[in-house]
SEFIZA-3560 file (N, C-alpha, C; in Angstrom, 3 decimals):
REM SEFIZA-3560
<numar><xx>0.818</xx><yy>-1.188</yy><zz>0.000</zz><atom>N</atom></numar>
<numar><xx>0.000</xx><yy>0.000</yy><zz>0.000</zz><atom>CA</atom></numar>
<numar><xx>0.867</xx><yy>1.260</yy><zz>0.000</zz><atom>C</atom></numar>
<numar><xx>1.927</xx><yy>1.247</yy><zz>0.783</zz><atom>N</atom></numar>
<numar><xx>2.826</xx><yy>2.400</yy><zz>0.853</zz><atom>CA</atom></numar>
<numar><xx>3.424</xx><yy>2.723</yy><zz>-0.514</zz><atom>C</atom></numar>
<numar><xx>3.803</xx><yy>1.680</yy><zz>-1.251</zz><atom>N</atom></numar>
<numar><xx>4.392</xx><yy>1.897</yy><zz>-2.575</zz><atom>CA</atom></numar>
<numar><xx>3.403</xx><yy>2.545</yy><zz>-3.535</zz><atom>C</atom></numar>
<numar><xx>2.173</xx><yy>2.099</yy><zz>-3.513</zz><atom>N</atom></numar>
<numar><xx>1.161</xx><yy>2.662</yy><zz>-4.409</zz><atom>CA</atom></numar>
<numar><xx>0.841</xx><yy>4.112</yy><zz>-4.068</zz><atom>C</atom></numar>
<numar><xx>0.832</xx><yy>4.431</yy><zz>-2.791</zz><atom>N</atom></numar>
<numar><xx>0.517</xx><yy>5.797</yy><zz>-2.376</zz><atom>CA</atom></numar>
<numar><xx>1.657</xx><yy>6.766</yy><zz>-2.664</zz><atom>C</atom></numar>
<numar><xx>2.866</xx><yy>6.266</yy><zz>-2.715</zz><atom>N</atom></numar>
<numar><xx>4.036</xx><yy>7.126</yy><zz>-2.890</zz><atom>CA</atom></numar>
<numar><xx>4.821</xx><yy>6.815</yy><zz>-4.156</zz><atom>C</atom></numar>
<numar><xx>4.161</xx><yy>6.295</yy><zz>-5.162</zz><atom>N</atom></numar>
<numar><xx>4.854</xx><yy>5.881</yy><zz>-6.379</zz><atom>CA</atom></numar>
<numar><xx>5.547</xx><yy>7.050</yy><zz>-7.070</zz><atom>C</atom></numar>
<numar><xx>4.904</xx><yy>8.225</yy><zz>-7.101</zz><atom>N</atom></numar>
<numar><xx>5.524</xx><yy>9.374</yy><zz>-7.774</zz><atom>CA</atom></numar>
<numar><xx>6.776</xx><yy>9.830</yy><zz>-7.037</zz><atom>C</atom></numar>
<numar><xx>6.722</xx><yy>9.858</yy><zz>-5.720</zz><atom>N</atom></numar>
<numar><xx>7.891</xx><yy>10.234</yy><zz>-4.932</zz><atom>CA</atom></numar>
<numar><xx>9.037</xx><yy>9.251</yy><zz>-5.170</zz><atom>C</atom></numar>
<numar><xx>8.724</xx><yy>7.987</yy><zz>-5.191</zz><atom>N</atom></numar>
<numar><xx>9.740</xx><yy>6.950</yy><zz>-5.421</zz><atom>CA</atom></numar>
<numar><xx>10.339</xx><yy>7.089</yy><zz>-6.814</zz><atom>C</atom></numar>
<numar><xx>9.490</xx><yy>7.326</yy><zz>-7.824</zz><atom>N</atom></numar>
<numar><xx>9.997</xx><yy>7.494</yy><zz>-9.189</zz><atom>CA</atom></numar>
<numar><xx>10.890</xx><yy>8.729</yy><zz>-9.318</zz><atom>C</atom></numar>
<numar><xx>10.480</xx><yy>9.841</yy><zz>-8.726</zz><atom>N</atom></numar>
<numar><xx>11.293</xx><yy>11.053</yy><zz>-8.800</zz><atom>CA</atom></numar>
<numar><xx>12.628</xx><yy>10.885</yy><zz>-8.087</zz><atom>C</atom></numar>
<numar><xx>12.630</xx><yy>10.235</yy><zz>-6.959</zz><atom>N</atom></numar>
<numar><xx>13.892</xx><yy>10.004</yy><zz>-6.233</zz><atom>CA</atom></numar>
<numar><xx>14.785</xx><yy>9.049</yy><zz>-7.015</zz><atom>C</atom></numar>
<numar><xx>14.215</xx><yy>7.969</yy><zz>-7.512</zz><atom>N</atom></numar>
<numar><xx>15.010</xx><yy>6.980</yy><zz>-8.258</zz><atom>CA</atom></numar>
<numar><xx>15.604</xx><yy>7.579</yy><zz>-9.526</zz><atom>C</atom></numar>
<numar><xx>14.829</xx><yy>8.388</yy><zz>-10.240</zz><atom>N</atom></numar>
<numar><xx>15.338</xx><yy>8.987</yy><zz>-11.471</zz><atom>CA</atom></numar>
<numar><xx>16.226</xx><yy>10.194</yy><zz>-11.176</zz><atom>C</atom></numar>
<numar><xx>16.013</xx><yy>10.859</yy><zz>-10.069</zz><atom>N</atom></numar>
<numar><xx>16.758</xx><yy>12.068</yy><zz>-9.752</zz><atom>CA</atom></numar>
<numar><xx>18.102</xx><yy>11.849</yy><zz>-9.094</zz><atom>C</atom></numar>
<numar><xx>18.305</xx><yy>10.716</yy><zz>-8.468</zz><atom>N</atom></numar>
<numar><xx>19.581</xx><yy>10.478</yy><zz>-7.774</zz><atom>CA</atom></numar>
<numar><xx>20.803</xx><yy>10.576</yy><zz>-8.688</zz><atom>C</atom></numar>
<numar><xx>20.795</xx><yy>9.993</yy><zz>-9.867</zz><atom>N</atom></numar>
<numar><xx>21.982</xx><yy>10.096</yy><zz>-10.721</zz><atom>CA</atom></numar>
<numar><xx>22.161</xx><yy>11.474</yy><zz>-11.361</zz><atom>C</atom></numar>
<numar><xx>21.176</xx><yy>12.364</yy><zz>-11.214</zz><atom>N</atom></numar>
<numar><xx>21.257</xx><yy>13.676</yy><zz>-11.858</zz><atom>CA</atom></numar>
<numar><xx>22.507</xx><yy>14.451</yy><zz>-11.452</zz><atom>C</atom></numar>
<numar><xx>22.875</xx><yy>14.414</yy><zz>-10.189</zz><atom>N</atom></numar>
<numar><xx>24.062</xx><yy>15.162</yy><zz>-9.746</zz><atom>CA</atom></numar>
<numar><xx>25.325</xx><yy>14.631</yy><zz>-10.413</zz><atom>C</atom></numar>
<numar><xx>25.414</xx><yy>13.332</yy><zz>-10.586</zz><atom>N</atom></numar>
<numar><xx>26.584</xx><yy>12.744</yy><zz>-11.233</zz><atom>CA</atom></numar>
<numar><xx>26.656</xx><yy>13.153</yy><zz>-12.703</zz><atom>C</atom></numar>
<numar><xx>25.538</xx><yy>13.036</yy><zz>-13.419</zz><atom>N</atom></numar>
<numar><xx>25.525</xx><yy>13.374</yy><zz>-14.846</zz><atom>CA</atom></numar>
<numar><xx>25.759</xx><yy>14.863</yy><zz>-15.072</zz><atom>C</atom></numar>
<numar><xx>25.159</xx><yy>15.694</yy><zz>-14.239</zz><atom>N</atom></numar>
<numar><xx>25.353</xx><yy>17.137</yy><zz>-14.386</zz><atom>CA</atom></numar>
<numar><xx>26.795</xx><yy>17.510</yy><zz>-14.099</zz><atom>C</atom></numar>
<numar><xx>27.391</xx><yy>16.911</yy><zz>-13.088</zz><atom>N</atom></numar>
<numar><xx>28.794</xx><yy>17.170</yy><zz>-12.774</zz><atom>CA</atom></numar>
<numar><xx>29.690</xx><yy>16.782</yy><zz>-13.934</zz><atom>C</atom></numar>
<numar><xx>29.455</xx><yy>15.625</yy><zz>-14.484</zz><atom>N</atom></numar>
<numar><xx>30.262</xx><yy>15.155</yy><zz>-15.613</zz><atom>CA</atom></numar>
<numar><xx>30.115</xx><yy>16.088</yy><zz>-16.812</zz><atom>C</atom></numar>
<numar><xx>28.896</xx><yy>16.509</yy><zz>-17.098</zz><atom>N</atom></numar>
<numar><xx>28.633</xx><yy>17.415</yy><zz>-18.214</zz><atom>CA</atom></numar>
<numar><xx>29.295</xx><yy>18.771</yy><zz>-17.985</zz><atom>C</atom></numar>
<numar><xx>29.169</xx><yy>19.322</yy><zz>-16.783</zz><atom>N</atom></numar>
<numar><xx>29.767</xx><yy>20.624</yy><zz>-16.484</zz><atom>CA</atom></numar>
<numar><xx>31.289</xx><yy>20.572</yy><zz>-16.563</zz><atom>C</atom></numar>
<numar><xx>31.891</xx><yy>19.470</yy><zz>-16.145</zz><atom>N</atom></numar>
<numar><xx>33.348</xx><yy>19.348</yy><zz>-16.226</zz><atom>CA</atom></numar>
<numar><xx>33.816</xx><yy>19.344</yy><zz>-17.678</zz><atom>C</atom></numar>
<numar><xx>33.030</xx><yy>18.756</yy><zz>-18.563</zz><atom>N</atom></numar>
<numar><xx>33.376</xx><yy>18.779</yy><zz>-19.989</zz><atom>CA</atom></numar>
<numar><xx>33.189</xx><yy>20.179</yy><zz>-20.553</zz><atom>C</atom></numar>
<numar><xx>32.076</xx><yy>20.818</yy><zz>-20.223</zz><atom>N</atom></numar>
<numar><xx>31.761</xx><yy>22.141</yy><zz>-20.770</zz><atom>CA</atom></numar>
<numar><xx>32.788</xx><yy>23.176</yy><zz>-20.321</zz><atom>C</atom></numar>
<numar><xx>33.099</xx><yy>23.191</yy><zz>-19.038</zz><atom>N</atom></numar>
<numar><xx>34.018</xx><yy>24.193</yy><zz>-18.503</zz><atom>CA</atom></numar>
<numar><xx>35.476</xx><yy>23.734</yy><zz>-18.545</zz><atom>C</atom></numar>
<numar><xx>35.703</xx><yy>22.550</yy><zz>-19.076</zz><atom>N</atom></numar>
<numar><xx>37.035</xx><yy>21.988</yy><zz>-19.281</zz><atom>CA</atom></numar>
<numar><xx>37.883</xx><yy>22.036</yy><zz>-18.011</zz><atom>C</atom></numar>
<numar><xx>37.361</xx><yy>21.405</yy><zz>-16.972</zz><atom>N</atom></numar>
<numar><xx>38.052</xx><yy>21.336</yy><zz>-15.697</zz><atom>CA</atom></numar>
<numar><xx>37.722</xx><yy>20.018</yy><zz>-15.011</zz><atom>C</atom></numar>
<numar><xx>38.593</xx><yy>19.597</yy><zz>-14.122</zz><atom>N</atom></numar>
<numar><xx>38.324</xx><yy>18.428</yy><zz>-13.284</zz><atom>CA</atom></numar>
<numar><xx>38.094</xx><yy>18.822</yy><zz>-11.836</zz><atom>C</atom></numar>
<numar><xx>38.058</xx><yy>20.098</yy><zz>-11.574</zz><atom>N</atom></numar>
<numar><xx>37.888</xx><yy>20.599</yy><zz>-10.225</zz><atom>CA</atom></numar>
<numar><xx>36.435</xx><yy>20.420</yy><zz>-9.778</zz><atom>C</atom></numar>
<numar><xx>36.242</xx><yy>19.916</yy><zz>-8.581</zz><atom>N</atom></numar>
<numar><xx>34.899</xx><yy>19.654</yy><zz>-8.071</zz><atom>CA</atom></numar>
<numar><xx>34.132</xx><yy>20.944</yy><zz>-7.800</zz><atom>C</atom></numar>
<numar><xx>34.833</xx><yy>22.052</yy><zz>-7.670</zz><atom>N</atom></numar>
<numar><xx>34.199</xx><yy>23.329</yy><zz>-7.336</zz><atom>CA</atom></numar>
<numar><xx>33.220</xx><yy>23.775</yy><zz>-8.427</zz><atom>C</atom></numar>
<numar><xx>33.419</xx><yy>23.319</yy><zz>-9.646</zz><atom>N</atom></numar>
<numar><xx>32.528</xx><yy>23.711</yy><zz>-10.740</zz><atom>CA</atom></numar>
<numar><xx>31.085</xx><yy>23.284</yy><zz>-10.457</zz><atom>C</atom></numar>
<numar><xx>30.901</xx><yy>22.287</yy><zz>-9.614</zz><atom>N</atom></numar>
<numar><xx>29.558</xx><yy>21.794</yy><zz>-9.304</zz><atom>CA</atom></numar>
<numar><xx>28.760</xx><yy>22.747</yy><zz>-8.415</zz><atom>C</atom></numar>
<numar><xx>29.430</xx><yy>23.625</yy><zz>-7.688</zz><atom>N</atom></numar>
<numar><xx>28.712</xx><yy>24.530</yy><zz>-6.789</zz><atom>CA</atom></numar>
<numar><xx>28.760</xx><yy>25.977</yy><zz>-7.261</zz><atom>C</atom></numar>
<numar><xx>29.467</xx><yy>26.247</yy><zz>-8.335</zz><atom>N</atom></numar>
<numar><xx>29.520</xx><yy>27.611</yy><zz>-8.854</zz><atom>CA</atom></numar>
<numar><xx>28.247</xx><yy>27.909</yy><zz>-9.644</zz><atom>C</atom></numar>
<numar><xx>27.750</xx><yy>29.128</yy><zz>-9.533</zz><atom>N</atom></numar>
<numar><xx>26.490</xx><yy>29.475</yy><zz>-10.206</zz><atom>CA</atom></numar>
<numar><xx>26.681</xx><yy>29.918</yy><zz>-11.660</zz><atom>C</atom></numar>
<numar><xx>27.392</xx><yy>29.141</yy><zz>-12.437</zz><atom>N</atom></numar>
<numar><xx>27.560</xx><yy>29.436</yy><zz>-13.854</zz><atom>CA</atom></numar>
<numar><xx>26.542</xx><yy>28.614</yy><zz>-14.631</zz><atom>C</atom></numar>
<numar><xx>25.756</xx><yy>29.282</yy><zz>-15.477</zz><atom>N</atom></numar>
<numar><xx>24.754</xx><yy>28.558</yy><zz>-16.243</zz><atom>CA</atom></numar>
<numar><xx>24.767</xx><yy>28.892</yy><zz>-17.722</zz><atom>C</atom></numar>
<numar><xx>25.291</xx><yy>30.051</yy><zz>-18.090</zz><atom>N</atom></numar>
<numar><xx>25.237</xx><yy>30.507</yy><zz>-19.478</zz><atom>CA</atom></numar>
<numar><xx>25.899</xx><yy>29.551</yy><zz>-20.449</zz><atom>C</atom></numar>
<numar><xx>27.134</xx><yy>29.220</yy><zz>-20.185</zz><atom>N</atom></numar>
<numar><xx>27.864</xx><yy>28.325</yy><zz>-21.079</zz><atom>CA</atom></numar>
<numar><xx>27.268</xx><yy>26.920</yy><zz>-21.051</zz><atom>C</atom></numar>
<numar><xx>26.794</xx><yy>26.525</yy><zz>-19.896</zz><atom>N</atom></numar>
<numar><xx>26.174</xx><yy>25.204</yy><zz>-19.756</zz><atom>CA</atom></numar>
<numar><xx>24.913</xx><yy>25.104</yy><zz>-20.607</zz><atom>C</atom></numar>
<numar><xx>24.087</xx><yy>26.142</yy><zz>-20.593</zz><atom>N</atom></numar>
<numar><xx>22.871</xx><yy>26.141</yy><zz>-21.413</zz><atom>CA</atom></numar>
<numar><xx>23.197</xx><yy>26.188</yy><zz>-22.897</zz><atom>C</atom></numar>
<numar><xx>24.212</xx><yy>26.966</yy><zz>-23.273</zz><atom>N</atom></numar>
<numar><xx>24.636</xx><yy>26.999</yy><zz>-24.676</zz><atom>CA</atom></numar>
<numar><xx>25.122</xx><yy>25.619</yy><zz>-25.110</zz><atom>C</atom></numar>
<numar><xx>25.834</xx><yy>24.942</yy><zz>-24.218</zz><atom>N</atom></numar>
<numar><xx>26.352</xx><yy>23.609</yy><zz>-24.532</zz><atom>CA</atom></numar>
<numar><xx>25.233</xx><yy>22.576</yy><zz>-24.615</zz><atom>C</atom></numar>
<numar><xx>24.204</xx><yy>22.742</yy><zz>-23.796</zz><atom>N</atom></numar>
<numar><xx>23.096</xx><yy>21.787</yy><zz>-23.790</zz><atom>CA</atom></numar>
<numar><xx>22.215</xx><yy>21.933</yy><zz>-25.022</zz><atom>C</atom></numar>
<numar><xx>21.929</xx><yy>23.173</yy><zz>-25.410</zz><atom>N</atom></numar>
<numar><xx>21.020</xx><yy>23.407</yy><zz>-26.532</zz><atom>CA</atom></numar>
<numar><xx>21.746</xx><yy>23.700</yy><zz>-27.836</zz><atom>C</atom></numar>
<numar><xx>23.032</xx><yy>23.880</yy><zz>-27.775</zz><atom>N</atom></numar>
<numar><xx>23.809</xx><yy>24.161</yy><zz>-28.974</zz><atom>CA</atom></numar>
<numar><xx>24.906</xx><yy>23.135</yy><zz>-29.175</zz><atom>C</atom></numar>
<numar><xx>25.994</xx><yy>23.589</yy><zz>-29.766</zz><atom>N</atom></numar>
<numar><xx>27.121</xx><yy>22.703</yy><zz>-30.045</zz><atom>CA</atom></numar>
<numar><xx>28.400</xx><yy>23.515</yy><zz>-29.930</zz><atom>C</atom></numar>
<numar><xx>28.928</xx><yy>23.637</yy><zz>-28.708</zz><atom>N</atom></numar>
<numar><xx>30.090</xx><yy>24.504</yy><zz>-28.515</zz><atom>CA</atom></numar>
<numar><xx>31.417</xx><yy>23.808</yy><zz>-28.806</zz><atom>C</atom></numar>
<numar><xx>31.434</xx><yy>22.483</yy><zz>-28.776</zz><atom>N</atom></numar>
<numar><xx>32.649</xx><yy>21.723</yy><zz>-29.092</zz><atom>CA</atom></numar>
<numar><xx>32.315</xx><yy>20.660</yy><zz>-30.141</zz><atom>C</atom></numar>
<numar><xx>32.163</xx><yy>21.039</yy><zz>-31.402</zz><atom>N</atom></numar>
<numar><xx>31.706</xx><yy>20.072</yy><zz>-32.416</zz><atom>CA</atom></numar>
<numar><xx>32.678</xx><yy>18.921</yy><zz>-32.680</zz><atom>C</atom></numar>
<numar><xx>33.947</xx><yy>19.078</yy><zz>-32.352</zz><atom>N</atom></numar>
<numar><xx>34.923</xx><yy>18.016</yy><zz>-32.615</zz><atom>CA</atom></numar>
<numar><xx>35.165</xx><yy>17.105</yy><zz>-31.418</zz><atom>C</atom></numar>
<numar><xx>34.616</xx><yy>17.441</yy><zz>-30.275</zz><atom>N</atom></numar>
<numar><xx>34.828</xx><yy>16.662</yy><zz>-29.062</zz><atom>CA</atom></numar>
<numar><xx>33.759</xx><yy>15.578</yy><zz>-28.960</zz><atom>C</atom></numar>
<numar><xx>34.132</xx><yy>14.350</yy><zz>-29.277</zz><atom>N</atom></numar>
<numar><xx>33.179</xx><yy>13.235</yy><zz>-29.271</zz><atom>CA</atom></numar>
<numar><xx>32.649</xx><yy>12.940</yy><zz>-27.864</zz><atom>C</atom></numar>
<numar><xx>33.493</xx><yy>13.119</yy><zz>-26.857</zz><atom>N</atom></numar>
<numar><xx>33.068</xx><yy>12.897</yy><zz>-25.480</zz><atom>CA</atom></numar>
<numar><xx>31.973</xx><yy>13.896</yy><zz>-25.093</zz><atom>C</atom></numar>
<numar><xx>32.153</xx><yy>15.151</yy><zz>-25.476</zz><atom>N</atom></numar>
<numar><xx>31.143</xx><yy>16.182</yy><zz>-25.216</zz><atom>CA</atom></numar>
<numar><xx>29.833</xx><yy>15.853</yy><zz>-25.930</zz><atom>C</atom></numar>
<numar><xx>29.915</xx><yy>15.501</yy><zz>-27.202</zz><atom>N</atom></numar>
<numar><xx>28.710</xx><yy>15.209</yy><zz>-27.980</zz><atom>CA</atom></numar>
<numar><xx>27.942</xx><yy>14.030</yy><zz>-27.395</zz><atom>C</atom></numar>
<numar><xx>28.665</xx><yy>12.997</yy><zz>-27.002</zz><atom>N</atom></numar>
<numar><xx>28.024</xx><yy>11.817</yy><zz>-26.421</zz><atom>CA</atom></numar>
<numar><xx>27.349</xx><yy>12.162</yy><zz>-25.086</zz><atom>C</atom></numar>
<numar><xx>28.067</xx><yy>12.909</yy><zz>-24.234</zz><atom>N</atom></numar>
<numar><xx>27.518</xx><yy>13.272</yy><zz>-22.927</zz><atom>CA</atom></numar>
<numar><xx>26.362</xx><yy>14.253</yy><zz>-23.082</zz><atom>C</atom></numar>
<numar><xx>26.451</xx><yy>15.197</yy><zz>-24.007</zz><atom>N</atom></numar>
<numar><xx>25.372</xx><yy>16.161</yy><zz>-24.241</zz><atom>CA</atom></numar>
<numar><xx>24.100</xx><yy>15.447</yy><zz>-24.677</zz><atom>C</atom></numar>
<numar><xx>24.222</xx><yy>14.526</yy><zz>-25.601</zz><atom>N</atom></numar>
<numar><xx>23.051</xx><yy>13.792</yy><zz>-26.080</zz><atom>CA</atom></numar>
<numar><xx>22.443</xx><yy>12.920</yy><zz>-24.982</zz><atom>C</atom></numar>
<numar><xx>23.285</xx><yy>12.287</yy><zz>-24.196</zz><atom>N</atom></numar>
<numar><xx>22.789</xx><yy>11.484</yy><zz>-23.088</zz><atom>CA</atom></numar>
<numar><xx>22.095</xx><yy>12.370</yy><zz>-22.052</zz><atom>C</atom></numar>
<numar><xx>22.692</xx><yy>13.508</yy><zz>-21.731</zz><atom>N</atom></numar>
<numar><xx>22.126</xx><yy>14.429</yy><zz>-20.741</zz><atom>CA</atom></numar>
<numar><xx>20.795</xx><yy>14.985</yy><zz>-21.238</zz><atom>C</atom></numar>
<numar><xx>20.704</xx><yy>15.280</yy><zz>-22.512</zz><atom>N</atom></numar>
<numar><xx>19.431</xx><yy>15.726</yy><zz>-23.096</zz><atom>CA</atom></numar>
<numar><xx>18.365</xx><yy>14.652</yy><zz>-22.918</zz><atom>C</atom></numar>
<numar><xx>18.703</xx><yy>13.406</yy><zz>-23.253</zz><atom>N</atom></numar>
<numar><xx>17.780</xx><yy>12.287</yy><zz>-23.105</zz><atom>CA</atom></numar>
<numar><xx>17.336</xx><yy>12.151</yy><zz>-21.651</zz><atom>C</atom></numar>
<numar><xx>18.281</xx><yy>12.219</yy><zz>-20.735</zz><atom>N</atom></numar>
<numar><xx>17.986</xx><yy>12.095</yy><zz>-19.316</zz><atom>CA</atom></numar>
<numar><xx>17.011</xx><yy>13.183</yy><zz>-18.871</zz><atom>C</atom></numar>
<numar><xx>17.250</xx><yy>14.428</yy><zz>-19.278</zz><atom>N</atom></numar>
<numar><xx>16.386</xx><yy>15.535</yy><zz>-18.883</zz><atom>CA</atom></numar>
<numar><xx>15.009</xx><yy>15.445</yy><zz>-19.536</zz><atom>C</atom></numar>
<numar><xx>14.937</xx><yy>14.921</yy><zz>-20.756</zz><atom>N</atom></numar>
<numar><xx>13.633</xx><yy>14.741</yy><zz>-21.409</zz><atom>CA</atom></numar>
<numar><xx>12.794</xx><yy>13.715</yy><zz>-20.653</zz><atom>C</atom></numar>
<numar><xx>13.415</xx><yy>12.631</yy><zz>-20.225</zz><atom>N</atom></numar>
<numar><xx>12.693</xx><yy>11.626</yy><zz>-19.432</zz><atom>CA</atom></numar>
<numar><xx>12.229</xx><yy>12.246</yy><zz>-18.114</zz><atom>C</atom></numar>
<numar><xx>13.070</xx><yy>13.060</yy><zz>-17.508</zz><atom>N</atom></numar>
<numar><xx>12.699</xx><yy>13.746</yy><zz>-16.265</zz><atom>CA</atom></numar>
<numar><xx>11.507</xx><yy>14.659</yy><zz>-16.506</zz><atom>C</atom></numar>
<numar><xx>11.508</xx><yy>15.380</yy><zz>-17.616</zz><atom>N</atom></numar>
<numar><xx>10.392</xx><yy>16.256</yy><zz>-17.971</zz><atom>CA</atom></numar>
<numar><xx>9.118</xx><yy>15.446</yy><zz>-18.215</zz><atom>C</atom></numar>
<numar><xx>9.225</xx><yy>14.335</yy><zz>-18.918</zz><atom>N</atom></numar>
<numar><xx>8.060</xx><yy>13.477</yy><zz>-19.160</zz><atom>CA</atom></numar>
<numar><xx>7.505</xx><yy>12.901</yy><zz>-17.857</zz><atom>C</atom></numar>
<numar><xx>8.389</xx><yy>12.570</yy><zz>-16.947</zz><atom>N</atom></numar>
<numar><xx>7.962</xx><yy>12.078</yy><zz>-15.639</zz><atom>CA</atom></numar>
<numar><xx>7.186</xx><yy>13.166</yy><zz>-14.900</zz><atom>C</atom></numar>
<numar><xx>7.670</xx><yy>14.383</yy><zz>-14.953</zz><atom>N</atom></numar>
<numar><xx>6.992</xx><yy>15.498</yy><zz>-14.297</zz><atom>CA</atom></numar>
<numar><xx>5.634</xx><yy>15.787</yy><zz>-14.943</zz><atom>C</atom></numar>
<numar><xx>5.577</xx><yy>15.764</yy><zz>-16.265</zz><atom>N</atom></numar>
<numar><xx>4.304</xx><yy>15.985</yy><zz>-16.969</zz><atom>CA</atom></numar>
<numar><xx>3.317</xx><yy>14.875</yy><zz>-16.647</zz><atom>C</atom></numar>
<numar><xx>3.804</xx><yy>13.648</yy><zz>-16.560</zz><atom>N</atom></numar>
<numar><xx>2.934</xx><yy>12.518</yy><zz>-16.177</zz><atom>CA</atom></numar>
<numar><xx>2.384</xx><yy>12.710</yy><zz>-14.774</zz><atom>C</atom></numar>
<numar><xx>3.239</xx><yy>13.182</yy><zz>-13.882</zz><atom>N</atom></numar>
<numar><xx>2.791</xx><yy>13.441</yy><zz>-12.511</zz><atom>CA</atom></numar>
<numar><xx>1.676</xx><yy>14.489</yy><zz>-12.498</zz><atom>C</atom></numar>
<numar><xx>1.862</xx><yy>15.565</yy><zz>-13.239</zz><atom>N</atom></numar>
<numar><xx>0.846</xx><yy>16.625</yy><zz>-13.272</zz><atom>CA</atom></numar>
<numar><xx>-0.449</xx><yy>16.144</yy><zz>-13.924</zz><atom>C</atom></numar>
<numar><xx>-0.314</xx><yy>15.259</yy><zz>-14.898</zz><atom>N</atom></numar>
<numar><xx>-1.478</xx><yy>14.778</yy><zz>-15.623</zz><atom>CA</atom></numar>
<numar><xx>-2.277</xx><yy>13.734</yy><zz>-14.839</zz><atom>C</atom></numar>
<numar><xx>-1.592</xx><yy>12.800</yy><zz>-14.216</zz><atom>N</atom></numar>
<numar><xx>-2.263</xx><yy>11.649</yy><zz>-13.620</zz><atom>CA</atom></numar>
<numar><xx>-2.483</xx><yy>11.714</yy><zz>-12.108</zz><atom>C</atom></numar>
<numar><xx>-2.023</xx><yy>12.741</yy><zz>-11.465</zz><atom>N</atom></numar>
<numar><xx>-2.250</xx><yy>12.758</yy><zz>-10.017</zz><atom>CA</atom></numar>
<numar><xx>-3.137</xx><yy>13.901</yy><zz>-9.598</zz><atom>C</atom></numar>
//
């Protein structure tokens, strides 16, 4: 019964836990650093350009991570829309 009553919370937590890891990895590629401090700095401009554009067209690692991160965020958005629709 608990699972059925809290299914949306469980889904959001399960899908959201890896978000910090993926975002950190993406930001390290975008800002070209391995320093952990990039995860807490309030820089978003270059990150958004990298997510919706193509700032490093020759970097295969960037392209692969950008596409994966886009997919991950789209699933997160669909999960949120499903929550708003069905609950």
